[in-house]
N, C-alpha and C positions, 0 to 999 in steps of 0.2 A: 674871716678866716675860712669858714665853711665854703664860701664862694670859690676861693682859690683851691681848696682841696678837691672840689668836684671837677675842676678842670683836668685833674689827673685820673679821673674814673675811666676805666677801659672804654666805655661807650663814647665818652666825650673825645677821648684820644683817637678812636676809630673815625669819628666824624671829622676831626681835625686832619687826620692823614688823608682822608678822601677828599678834602678841600670843600667840605660841606659846612654850613653854618652850625655852630654849637647850639645846644638847647639852653633855655633859660634855667637859671638856678632854681627858681621857685617850682617850675614844672618838673624839673629833674628830681628835686627833693620829694615832691608829691608822689612821683612814680616809685622812688625807692621806698618811701613809707608804705605804699600800697603793696609792693612786693614783699616787704617785711611782714605785713599783716597776713598776706596770703600764705607765706611760709609757716607762720604761726598756726594758722587754721589747718594746714596740711599736717603739721606735727600733732595737733590735737586730735584730728580725725584718725590718725594712724596709731595713736596711743592705745594701750590695752584698756585703759579706763578713761575715755574722753571727757566724761563729766569732771573727774578729779583734775585732769590736766587743764580743762578750761577754768576751773575755779582757781587753780594755781596761777594761771596767767592773769586772771581778773584781779586777784589779790596783789600781784606784783605791780600791776599798772597803777594801783593807788599810790604806791611809793615812788614810782618813776615819773608820773605827771602831776606835779604839784599845781594847785590852783594859786594864782597870784592875785593880790588885792588890786582893784582898779584904782587908778588915780583920778578918774573922772566920774564914774557911775555911782551916784549917791554918796560920794566921798565925804561931803560936808554934812550929810544928814545925821541927826541924832535920833536913834531908834527908840529911845525911851518915850518919845513924844507920841508914838503910835500905840493905839489901843489893840492889844493882842487879841481881845475877845471879838472884835468887830470882823 
């Protein structure tokens, strides 16, 4: 679904109207993520209390980016076999 939505982004539409090849969804998504990070840094740097603003962003990212369990990396391992003191 995201692939189709990015076709309607103004930059993609501009390329399409100019008869130029569109950019890949992966590279476009990476560019948009980087732009978002830079806007966040700009907001932090312009804040009256940049440290507090950075901490607020840091705390919110913990809720936004969940860690997912791997289906392959040590999935079948039983950790009680490991000696924690070693």
